[in-house]
C-alpha positions as CSV (number, residue, x, y, z in Angstrom):
1,X,-29.8,28.8,46.0
2,X,-29.3,32.5,46.5
3,X,-28.7,35.1,43.5
4,X,-25.3,35.6,44.4
5,X,-24.4,32.0,44.4
6,X,-26.8,31.4,40.6
7,X,-24.7,34.5,39.3
8,X,-21.5,32.7,40.3
9,X,-22.4,29.5,38.7
10,X,-23.7,31.4,36.0
11,X,-20.2,33.8,35.2
12,X,-18.1,30.1,35.7
13,X,-20.3,28.1,33.2
14,X,-19.9,30.8,30.7
15,X,-15.7,30.6,31.6
16,X,-15.8,26.6,31.2
17,X,-17.6,27.2,27.8
18,X,-15.2,29.9,26.8
19,X,-12.3,27.6,27.6
20,X,-13.2,24.6,26.4
21,X,-14.8,26.0,23.1
22,X,-13.8,29.4,22.7
23,X,-17.7,30.5,23.4
24,X,-17.4,34.4,24.0
25,X,-17.2,35.6,27.6
26,X,-17.5,39.1,29.2
27,X,-14.9,37.6,32.2
28,X,-11.7,38.0,29.4
29,X,-9.7,38.2,32.4
30,X,-10.5,35.2,34.6
31,X,-10.1,33.5,31.3
32,X,-6.8,34.4,30.9
33,X,-5.7,33.7,33.8
34,X,-7.3,30.2,33.7
35,X,-5.1,29.8,30.3
36,X,-2.3,30.6,32.7
37,X,-2.1,34.3,32.1
38,X,-2.1,37.1,34.6
39,X,-2.5,37.1,38.5
40,X,-5.3,36.4,40.4
41,X,-5.0,39.3,42.3
42,X,-5.7,41.0,39.6
43,X,-9.2,40.1,39.2
44,X,-12.4,41.1,41.2
45,X,-13.7,39.5,43.8
46,X,-16.7,37.5,41.6
47,X,-13.9,36.9,38.7
48,X,-11.8,35.8,41.2
49,X,-14.7,33.4,42.7
50,X,-16.3,32.3,39.2
51,X,-12.4,31.6,38.2
52,X,-11.8,29.2,41.0
53,X,-15.0,27.3,40.1
54,X,-14.1,26.8,36.6
55,X,-11.0,25.7,37.0
56,X,-12.7,23.2,39.9
57,X,-15.1,21.9,37.0
58,X,-12.3,22.0,34.1
59,X,-9.7,20.1,36.9
60,X,-6.9,22.7,36.1
61,X,-4.8,21.6,39.8
62,X,-2.3,24.3,39.1
63,X,-4.6,27.1,38.9
64,X,-6.0,25.9,41.7
65,X,-2.8,25.9,43.9
66,X,-1.9,29.1,42.6
67,X,-5.1,30.9,43.6
68,X,-4.8,29.3,46.9
69,X,-2.5,31.8,47.7
70,X,-4.2,34.6,46.6
71,X,-4.6,38.2,49.0
72,X,-8.7,37.8,48.6
73,X,-9.9,36.0,51.5
74,X,-12.9,34.7,49.8
75,X,-10.9,33.5,46.7
76,X,-8.4,31.8,48.7
77,X,-10.6,30.4,50.5
78,X,-12.6,29.1,47.9
79,X,-9.4,28.0,46.3
80,X,-8.6,25.6,49.0
81,X,-12.0,24.0,49.0
82,X,-11.4,23.3,45.4
83,X,-8.2,21.8,45.8
84,X,-9.6,19.8,48.8
85,X,-12.4,18.4,45.9
86,X,-9.8,17.3,43.6
87,X,-7.7,15.6,46.3
88,X,-10.5,13.9,47.5
89,X,-11.3,12.7,43.7
90,X,-7.6,11.3,43.3
91,X,-6.1,14.4,41.6
92,X,-3.0,15.6,42.8
93,X,-3.1,19.6,43.8
94,X,0.4,21.0,44.6
95,X,0.4,23.1,47.2
96,X,-0.4,26.5,47.6
97,X,2.3,28.8,48.4
98,X,2.2,31.3,51.0
99,X,1.0,34.5,50.3
100,X,3.4,37.4,50.4
101,X,3.2,41.4,50.5
102,X,6.4,41.3,48.5
103,X,8.4,39.7,45.8
104,X,11.4,39.3,43.5
105,X,9.6,39.1,40.4
106,X,7.6,36.1,38.6
107,X,9.9,33.8,37.5
108,X,10.1,33.6,33.6
109,X,9.1,29.9,32.4
110,X,9.3,28.9,29.0
111,X,6.2,27.8,27.0
112,X,7.1,24.6,25.2
113,X,6.1,24.7,21.4
114,X,2.7,22.8,20.3
115,X,3.3,19.3,19.2
116,X,1.6,17.1,16.6
117,X,1.1,13.4,15.9
118,X,-0.6,12.1,12.8
119,X,-1.0,8.1,12.2
120,X,-1.6,5.8,9.6
121,X,-5.3,5.2,8.4
122,X,-7.3,2.8,10.1
123,X,-9.1,0.3,8.3
124,X,-12.1,3.0,7.2
125,X,-9.2,5.1,6.1
126,X,-9.5,7.5,8.8
127,X,-6.3,9.1,10.0
128,X,-6.0,9.2,13.8
129,X,-4.6,12.5,15.6
130,X,-3.1,13.9,18.8
131,X,-2.3,17.4,19.7
132,X,-1.0,19.4,22.5
133,X,-1.0,23.1,23.0
134,X,0.9,24.7,26.0
135,X,-0.4,27.5,28.5
136,X,2.1,28.9,31.0
137,X,0.3,26.5,33.6
138,X,-1.3,23.8,31.5
139,X,-1.5,22.0,28.3
140,X,-4.1,21.4,26.0
141,X,-4.9,17.9,24.5
142,X,-7.0,17.3,21.5
143,X,-6.9,13.7,19.6
144,X,-9.8,11.4,17.1
145,X,-9.8,10.6,14.0
146,X,-10.1,13.0,11.1
147,X,-11.3,11.9,7.4
148,X,-13.6,13.6,4.4
149,X,-17.1,12.3,5.0
150,X,-17.5,12.9,8.6
151,X,-14.9,15.4,9.6
152,X,-13.7,13.7,12.4
153,X,-15.1,11.1,14.9
154,X,-13.7,9.7,18.3
155,X,-12.7,13.1,19.6
156,X,-11.7,13.9,23.0
157,X,-10.5,17.0,24.4
158,X,-8.7,17.4,28.1
159,X,-6.3,19.1,29.8
160,X,-3.5,18.5,32.0
161,X,-0.1,19.7,33.2
162,X,2.5,20.1,30.8
163,X,4.1,17.5,31.9
164,X,2.0,14.6,32.1
165,X,1.2,15.8,28.4
166,X,4.5,15.5,27.1
167,X,4.6,11.9,28.8
168,X,1.1,11.1,26.7
169,X,2.8,12.2,23.6
170,X,5.7,10.4,23.7
171,X,4.1,7.1,24.9
172,X,1.8,7.8,21.8
173,X,4.8,8.4,19.7
174,X,6.3,4.9,21.1
175,X,3.3,3.3,18.6
176,X,4.9,2.8,15.5
177,X,1.8,4.2,13.5
178,X,2.2,7.7,15.0
179,X,4.4,10.1,13.6
180,X,5.3,13.6,14.6
181,X,5.0,16.1,12.3
182,X,5.1,19.9,11.9
183,X,2.0,21.3,14.2
184,X,0.8,23.8,11.4
185,X,1.0,20.8,8.9
186,X,-1.1,18.7,11.0
187,X,-3.6,21.7,11.4
188,X,-3.7,22.0,7.5
189,X,-4.3,18.2,7.2
190,X,-6.6,18.1,9.6
191,X,-8.8,21.2,9.0
192,X,-8.9,20.1,5.2
193,X,-10.6,17.1,6.8
194,X,-12.8,18.8,9.0
195,X,-14.2,21.4,6.1
196,X,-15.0,18.8,4.1
197,X,-17.5,17.1,6.5
198,X,-21.0,17.3,7.0
199,X,-21.3,20.9,8.7
200,X,-17.8,21.6,8.6
201,X,-17.5,21.0,12.1
202,X,-14.7,21.1,14.4
203,X,-14.0,18.7,17.3
204,X,-15.0,20.0,20.9
205,X,-12.5,22.3,22.3
206,X,-10.4,22.8,18.7
207,X,-10.9,26.6,19.0
208,X,-9.4,26.3,22.7
209,X,-6.4,24.1,21.4
210,X,-5.8,26.8,19.0
211,X,-6.2,29.7,21.9
212,X,-2.4,29.0,22.9
213,X,-1.0,29.1,19.3
214,X,0.4,32.0,17.8
215,X,-1.2,34.0,15.1
216,X,1.2,33.4,12.7
217,X,1.4,29.3,12.8
218,X,-2.0,29.4,12.4
219,X,-2.0,31.8,9.3
220,X,0.9,29.7,7.8
221,X,-1.1,26.4,8.2
222,X,-4.8,28.0,6.6
223,X,-2.6,28.9,3.6
224,X,-0.6,25.7,3.1
225,X,-1.6,22.8,0.7
226,X,-0.5,20.1,2.9
227,X,-0.5,17.5,-0.3
228,X,1.5,19.9,-2.2
229,X,4.5,17.9,-2.6
230,X,2.7,15.0,-3.9
231,X,3.1,14.0,-7.5
232,X,-0.1,15.2,-9.6
233,X,0.1,12.7,-12.3
234,X,-1.1,8.8,-11.9
235,X,2.0,6.8,-11.7
236,X,0.4,3.4,-13.2
237,X,4.1,1.6,-12.5
238,X,3.8,2.5,-8.7
239,X,0.3,1.6,-8.6
240,X,1.0,-2.1,-9.3
241,X,3.7,-2.2,-7.1
242,X,1.4,-2.2,-3.8
243,X,3.7,-4.3,-1.3
244,X,4.9,-1.1,0.5
245,X,1.1,-0.8,1.6
246,X,1.0,-4.8,2.5
247,X,3.6,-5.2,4.5
248,X,6.1,-3.7,6.5
249,X,6.4,-0.1,8.2
250,X,3.6,1.4,6.1
251,X,1.1,-1.4,5.6
252,X,-2.1,-0.3,5.8
253,X,-5.1,-2.9,6.4
254,X,-8.5,-2.5,4.2
255,X,-11.0,-4.9,5.0
256,X,-14.6,-3.0,3.4
257,X,-17.4,-2.5,5.3
258,X,-18.3,-5.3,7.7
259,X,-22.2,-6.0,6.9
260,X,-21.4,-5.1,3.3
261,X,-18.3,-8.6,2.9
262,X,-20.4,-10.5,5.1
263,X,-22.6,-10.9,1.9
264,X,-19.6,-11.5,-0.1
265,X,-18.4,-14.0,2.2
266,X,-21.3,-16.2,2.1
267,X,-21.4,-16.2,-1.8
268,X,-16.8,-17.5,-1.5
269,X,-18.1,-20.4,0.8
270,X,-21.2,-20.8,-1.4
271,X,-18.9,-21.5,-4.4
272,X,-16.8,-24.0,-2.4
273,X,-19.2,-26.1,-0.8
274,X,-21.3,-26.6,-4.4
275,X,-18.2,-27.9,-5.6
276,X,-17.8,-29.0,-9.3
277,X,-14.8,-28.1,-11.5
278,X,-12.0,-26.9,-9.6
279,X,-10.8,-24.7,-12.3
280,X,-14.6,-23.3,-12.8
281,X,-14.8,-22.5,-8.7
282,X,-11.9,-20.7,-8.6
283,X,-12.7,-18.4,-11.6
284,X,-15.8,-17.8,-9.6
285,X,-13.9,-16.8,-6.8
286,X,-12.1,-14.7,-8.6
287,X,-15.4,-12.9,-9.7
288,X,-16.5,-12.9,-6.0
289,X,-13.4,-10.8,-5.4
290,X,-13.5,-8.5,-8.2
291,X,-17.3,-7.8,-7.3
292,X,-16.2,-7.4,-3.6
293,X,-13.6,-4.9,-3.9
294,X,-15.6,-3.0,-6.6
295,X,-18.7,-2.4,-4.2
296,X,-16.8,-1.9,-0.9
297,X,-14.5,1.3,-2.4
298,X,-17.7,2.7,-3.5
299,X,-19.0,6.2,-2.3
300,X,-17.7,6.8,1.5
301,X,-15.1,4.5,1.4
302,X,-13.3,5.5,-1.5
303,X,-13.3,8.9,-0.7
304,X,-12.0,8.3,2.6
305,X,-9.2,5.9,1.6
306,X,-8.1,8.5,-1.2
307,X,-7.5,11.1,1.6
308,X,-6.2,8.5,4.2
309,X,-3.9,7.3,1.5
310,X,-2.5,10.8,0.2
311,X,-1.7,11.2,4.4
312,X,0.5,8.4,4.6
313,X,1.9,9.6,1.2
314,X,2.9,12.8,3.1
315,X,4.0,10.9,6.4
316,X,6.2,7.8,4.3
317,X,8.2,11.0,2.3
318,X,8.9,12.5,5.8
319,X,10.3,9.1,7.1
320,X,12.3,8.9,4.1
321,X,10.5,5.7,2.3
322,X,9.8,7.6,-1.0
323,X,8.8,4.1,-2.3
324,X,6.0,3.8,-0.2
325,X,5.5,7.4,-0.7
326,X,4.6,6.8,-4.3
327,X,2.6,3.5,-3.6
328,X,0.7,5.5,-1.7
329,X,-0.2,8.7,-3.9
330,X,-0.6,6.6,-7.0
331,X,-3.0,4.8,-5.2
332,X,-4.6,7.4,-3.9
333,X,-5.0,9.3,-7.3
334,X,-6.5,6.0,-8.8
335,X,-9.3,6.4,-6.2
336,X,-9.7,10.0,-6.8
337,X,-9.8,9.6,-10.5
338,X,-13.0,6.6,-10.4
339,X,-10.6,3.2,-11.1
340,X,-12.8,0.3,-10.5
341,X,-11.6,-1.3,-7.4
342,X,-10.8,-4.7,-9.1
343,X,-8.2,-2.3,-10.9
344,X,-6.5,-1.2,-7.3
345,X,-4.1,-3.8,-6.5
346,X,-3.7,-2.8,-2.7
347,X,-7.2,-3.2,-2.1
348,X,-7.6,-6.3,-4.3
349,X,-5.0,-8.1,-2.9
350,X,-6.3,-7.4,0.6
351,X,-10.1,-8.5,-0.1
352,X,-8.7,-11.9,-2.0
353,X,-6.5,-12.5,1.0
354,X,-9.8,-11.8,3.1
355,X,-11.7,-14.2,1.2
356,X,-9.0,-16.8,0.6
357,X,-8.8,-17.4,4.2
358,X,-12.6,-18.5,4.7
359,X,-12.1,-20.8,1.4
360,X,-8.9,-22.3,3.1
361,X,-10.7,-22.9,6.1
362,X,-13.7,-24.5,4.5
363,X,-11.8,-26.4,2.3
364,X,-9.4,-27.7,5.0
365,X,-12.6,-29.1,6.9
366,X,-13.8,-30.8,4.0
367,X,-10.4,-32.2,3.8
368,X,-10.0,-33.4,7.1
369,X,-13.1,-35.1,6.8
370,X,-12.8,-37.0,3.6
371,X,-9.1,-37.4,4.2
372,X,-8.0,-34.9,1.4
373,X,-6.4,-31.9,1.8
374,X,-7.6,-28.4,-0.1
375,X,-7.5,-28.4,-3.5
376,X,-4.0,-28.0,-5.7
């Protein structure tokens, strides 16, 4: 490889890192062009070539198409070679416009406002998210699940056309557990989780996602307490009305860590199969349920679910379901205040259902072998 090509590759790699993760770069003009700002003809020949290579690595088809009409022959040639590579890989690349020596002026294109979707907590209390911000030519997407123990998991960052990004968000919003919220509210929620996680890390590409967002929006997000509208005192009555969290639009499932729950399932099965007085067996099953929910809600699960239920309370309130919001907030406060799992009706009911299902299956098996049904 020649020194010149090595230098170009180094510059393009630096541009890719700056575009994805907000890393520093000396090619600020080339980075701005990759982000949909400025004109490729305003770049030096070396910067233009590095920018085209970076656009190829990032898969920015619209940027490559724009460079295909550059006045500089080397840049134009590199862009058209890059377009061929993308098309060979199955990526649609717009046709480059013919270069001209005059113009009527650049068409003004409105840049869409950034959008954010937040989902209901998953089985470990982590909350799924999908955010999009827009440049003049392309869109940036960031998704994953957030929670205050790890900060985030399953994160993904990508770039696509603005129209495709809209389709992705619209499809995700069609799923009943994803709710659209204000972009600044989503940033406030998610960055609170990231900061609480180990190392206060951000997902890959988070800096680039926010690079398209105006400074005032980001400042507002970082000053916002996302839980400011929630009750500060535990509503004990709401805590003991867990139905909105068990069934319906805002129902969420708690199962406990699978390896831990497997041990309690074995205990429940042992109680059933040992026989004895039915009332004593039921009392022992109740004890297993209490121990299971107490143990499973210790440590990280308690922290994750307290935060996740606070997010649910915000989403339910935005949707007008004030009862679900009250119950979620009361349950979150009970977790934050250290109440045992057996005194958290929502969690206890779900663990009871989980263990009772196994008990019922075992009893039905016994009944099938003896001609009798489950104990009444």
